C-alpha positions as CSV (number, residue, x, y, z in Angstrom):
1,M,-163.5,66.2,124.0
2,S,-166.5,68.5,124.1
3,E,-164.8,70.9,121.6
4,Y,-164.5,68.0,119.2
5,K,-168.1,67.1,119.7
6,E,-169.2,70.7,119.0
7,L,-167.1,70.8,115.9
8,L,-168.8,67.6,114.6
9,L,-172.2,69.0,115.3
10,K,-171.4,72.1,113.3
11,E,-170.6,69.9,110.4
12,K,-173.8,67.9,110.8
13,P,-175.8,67.8,107.5
14,S,-179.1,69.5,107.3
15,D,-182.3,67.6,106.8
16,N,-182.3,68.7,103.2
17,D,-178.8,67.4,102.7
18,K,-179.7,64.1,104.2
19,W,-182.8,63.8,102.0
20,L,-180.8,64.6,98.9
21,L,-178.1,62.1,99.8
22,E,-180.8,59.4,100.3
23,K,-182.4,60.3,96.9
24,I,-179.0,60.2,95.2
25,K,-178.3,56.8,96.7
26,E,-181.7,55.5,95.6
27,F,-181.2,56.9,92.1
28,I,-177.7,55.3,91.8
29,S,-178.8,51.9,93.1
30,N,-181.8,51.9,90.7
31,H,-179.4,52.3,87.8
32,C,-177.1,49.5,88.8
33,E,-177.1,45.8,87.8
34,L,-174.9,42.7,88.2
35,D,-172.7,41.6,85.3
36,S,-173.4,38.3,83.5
37,E,-171.1,36.4,85.9
38,Y,-172.8,37.9,89.0
39,K,-169.4,39.2,90.2
40,N,-169.5,42.9,89.6
41,V,-172.0,45.7,89.9
42,S,-172.1,48.2,87.0
43,I,-174.3,51.1,85.7
44,K,-177.1,49.7,83.5
45,C,-176.5,52.3,80.7
46,D,-173.6,54.5,81.2
47,W,-174.2,57.3,78.7
48,R,-177.8,57.6,79.8
49,F,-177.0,57.5,83.5
50,S,-175.0,60.8,83.4
51,E,-177.9,62.6,81.6
52,D,-180.5,61.2,84.0
53,L,-178.4,62.1,87.0
54,L,-178.0,65.7,85.9
55,K,-181.8,65.9,85.3
56,F,-182.4,64.4,88.7
57,I,-180.1,66.9,90.4
58,K,-181.8,69.8,88.6
59,M,-185.2,68.5,89.8
60,V,-184.4,67.9,93.5
61,D,-181.7,70.5,94.3
62,M,-181.7,73.7,92.2
63,D,-178.9,75.2,94.3
64,F,-176.6,72.3,93.7
65,Y,-177.5,72.4,90.0
66,K,-176.6,76.1,89.9
67,S,-173.3,75.4,91.5
68,I,-172.6,72.8,88.8
69,V,-173.5,75.3,86.1
70,K,-171.3,77.9,87.7
71,K,-168.3,75.5,87.9
72,C,-168.8,74.6,84.2
73,Y,-168.7,78.3,83.2
74,D,-165.7,78.9,85.5
75,D,-163.9,76.0,83.8
76,K,-164.7,77.4,80.4
77,L,-163.6,80.9,81.3
78,E,-160.3,79.5,82.7
79,E,-159.8,77.5,79.5
80,E,-160.5,80.5,77.3
81,E,-158.3,82.8,79.4
82,T,-155.4,80.3,79.1
83,K,-155.9,80.1,75.3
84,L,-155.8,83.9,75.0
85,R,-152.7,84.1,77.2
86,V,-150.9,81.6,74.9
87,E,-152.0,83.6,71.8
88,K,-150.7,86.8,73.4
89,M,-147.3,85.3,74.2
90,N,-147.0,83.9,70.7
91,A,-147.9,87.3,69.2
92,I,-145.2,89.0,71.4
93,K,-142.6,86.3,70.4
94,K,-143.4,86.9,66.8
95,I,-143.1,90.7,67.1
96,N,-139.8,90.3,69.0
97,K,-138.5,87.9,66.3
98,E,-139.5,90.4,63.6
99,Q,-137.8,93.2,65.5
100,K,-134.6,91.3,65.9
101,E,-134.6,90.3,62.2
102,K,-135.1,93.9,61.2
103,E,-132.3,95.1,63.5
104,N,-129.9,92.4,62.2
105,G,-130.9,93.1,58.6
106,E,-130.1,96.8,58.7
């Protein structure tokens, strides 16, 4: 039991994490509204919300913002790498096809 408690304490969020979480909760709740039938909660202005959220994160937690930027670049790098691998495979297929045609034609 004490080992479990120690493990939980190690995972305890820092004061900065708690503060950030509270600010995010506040931000989200300030951008919500009830629908016309008073049944569902929704974001007041969806396209604007994402922009505002990203600006907010940049202002309050630069390290988290940097991790977002890094992930975006990593995703783009992976996408470009996959695209280049496909182009390489297609080029090799084309060369192999030309080589077979040349061998069969002679």
